[in-house]
N, C-alpha and C positions, 0 to 999 in steps of 0.2 A: 723758353717754353711758355706756351699759351696758358694763362692762369684759368682759362675757362675750357671745360671739356663738355662737348655736346654730343650725346649718343643718339642713335636712330630712334625715332618714335616707335614704340612697340606695337605689335598687332593687338587689337582689342579682343578680350574674351567674348566668345559667342554669346549673343543675347539670350539664347535658350538656356545655356548653362548658368548664366547669371541669374535668370529668373527662376531656375530650378532650386536655387538656394533660398528663395524668398520666404518659405515657411519652415526653414531649418533653424534650430537654435544652436549657437556656437557652443553652448555647454554640452549639447549632444555629441558634437565632434570631439569635445574634450574627454569623453568616455573611452575613446579608442585611439586618439592621436594626441601626442604631447608636445609636438614641435610646431613652430610657426605662430605661437600665441605671444603677443606683445606683453610687456610688463603691465602689471595691474595698475600702476600709477598713471597710465594714459587713460584718461576718462573723458567722456563727452561733455562739451559745453552745453549742448542741447541734446537731451536724451532722444535717441532715434525711436521711431515707432516701428517696431519689428526689425528686420535685418536689412542693412544697406550693403550693397556689393558693387564692385567695379574693378577696372583694370588699373594696376599700379603704374603711375607716371612719377618717376623718382627725381628728387632734387637734393643736392647736398650743398649747404651754404655755411660759411664760417661765421663766427660769433656775432659780430656787429653788422654784418652786411646782408642786404636782401636784394642786391642788384639782379642777381640771376633768378631769384624767385619771381620778380616782376616780369622778366622776360619769359620765364617758363609758363606763366599763366596765359600768355598770348599763344602758346602752343597746345593748350589743353583741348580735349575733345569731349563731347557729351558722353558720359559713362565712365570717365576717368576718375580715379582716386589719387589726389595729389599727396604723395608720401615725401615728407621733408626730414632729412637727416641733418640735425643741427650740429653734428660733429663735436658733441660733448658739451656744447654751451647750454646752460640752464638758466641764464640770467636775462637774455634779451628776447623780447617777443617779436617774431618776424611776421606775425599775422594778426590783423585786427579787423575791424568792420569793413574797411575799404577793400582790403585784399580778399576777404571772404566774399564780398559782393562780386568782385571781379572774377573769382574762381567759379562762383555759382553761375554767373552770367555766361561764362565760357562753356558751361555744361558739366562741370565736375560734380560728382554726387557726394563727395566728402573730401576732407583734408585730415591727414594724420601726421603729427609731428612730435618728436621726442624732446620738446621744449615747451616754454609757456606761450600763451597768446595774450592779447590785450583786447580792450573793447568788448568785454563779456556781453553786455546788453545788446550791442549792435549785432554781434554774431547771432544771438538768439533771435533778434528782430529779422535778420536776413533769412532765418530758417535753415541755415547751413549746418550740416553735420560736421563737427570739428572735434577730433580727439587730440588732447594735449596733456601736458603735465601740470597745468595750473595757469595762473594769471600773473602778469608782470607789467608794471607801468613803464619799464625801460625798453625802448624799441630799437630795432635795427635801422640802419641808414643805407643810402646808396653809395657805399664806400668803394665799389669797384675792386673788391679784393679777390674775386674768383669764385670757383665752385664747379659743380657738375650737374648735368641734366641727363636723365635716362642712362645711368650706369648703376651697377650694383651698389646698394647702400645698406646701412644698418639703422633701423628705427625701432625704438622700444625693445632693444635687445634681440631683434630678429633680423636676419638678412632678407632684403627685399630686392628682387630683380625686376627691371622694367617688364611689364606684361604679366606679372603675377596676378592672381585673383586676391583681392582684399575684401574681407568680410567684417562687418561691424554690427554689433547689437548691444543692448544694455549690459551684457556680460563682459564685453571687451572687443579686442581686435585680433583677427586671425589672418595670416598670409598663407596662401596655398600656391605652389607652382602650378602653372596652367595645365601641365600634362597629368598632374595627380588629382586635379579637382573632380573629374567625372567619377573616379572610384570613391573619393571621399563623399561625394553627394549620394551615391548609391548606398553606401554604408550608413550614412546619417539618416536617409529616408527609411531604411529598414529598421533602424533602432528606434526612431521616433514612432514608427507604426506600432512598436511593442511597448512604448512608454505608457505608464498608467495601467498596465494589464493586471496589477495586483490590487488596485484600489477597491474593487467590489469585494474581493475576498477578505481584505483587511477590515473593511467595514462590517463584515459578518463575523469578525472575531479571530481570523487567522493571523499569525504573527509574521512580520516581515522576514525575520531571521530564518523561519522555517520555509517560507516561500522562495527566498533567494538562495538557500543552501548554506548561508553563513553559519547558522546554528549547528548544522551537521559537521561543518569543518571544525568548529570549536570543540564539539563533543569528541570528534576523532582525535584531535590534538591532546585533549585532556586524558583520553584513554591510553595514549602512548606513554604518559607519565605514570 
């Protein structure tokens, strides 16, 4: 059996859909959708300015080996987000300044991996958006152990399919199936348009609980007792 599995390169998300999310906050989506959010321990090495979005290009590599990762970077396209499943390894850094530079040069808008990175300062200097679980001085090698490209993976506790839409901002990382993204965008835009609608009334002395209806629910529950 071949120890490497190479899936087809996924179709990219339409640029208009990607740009539509540019002024959306991931926390807004968290008000009405609870799936697809990666674990909170995946944090950015360099805090992104606003929202970063792109098409998931998936890689799965075993603990000590980054052979397939180096090959995968040669297949990246502008607008891709490189999503790396470390298959449970939390010790070895598969990405540092050199790999981040190569991914950025290939056109990737970000890298997300559920393991550590190395070369913290170099990644910042490259200006590459990288989400990971922390920093490690212990790195992977070209051990030729195997792995997979563009197959379904798990990253940050979330299933990721090649071609999914990956969104990142200072709040975290969200993965959306491509066919669900337009409806999520429409709902998020509508909710953000309503955001802050109580500010002026609160400034004038009205209470949040009264405006949101929360206080009425508490009163009704107390009356039942």
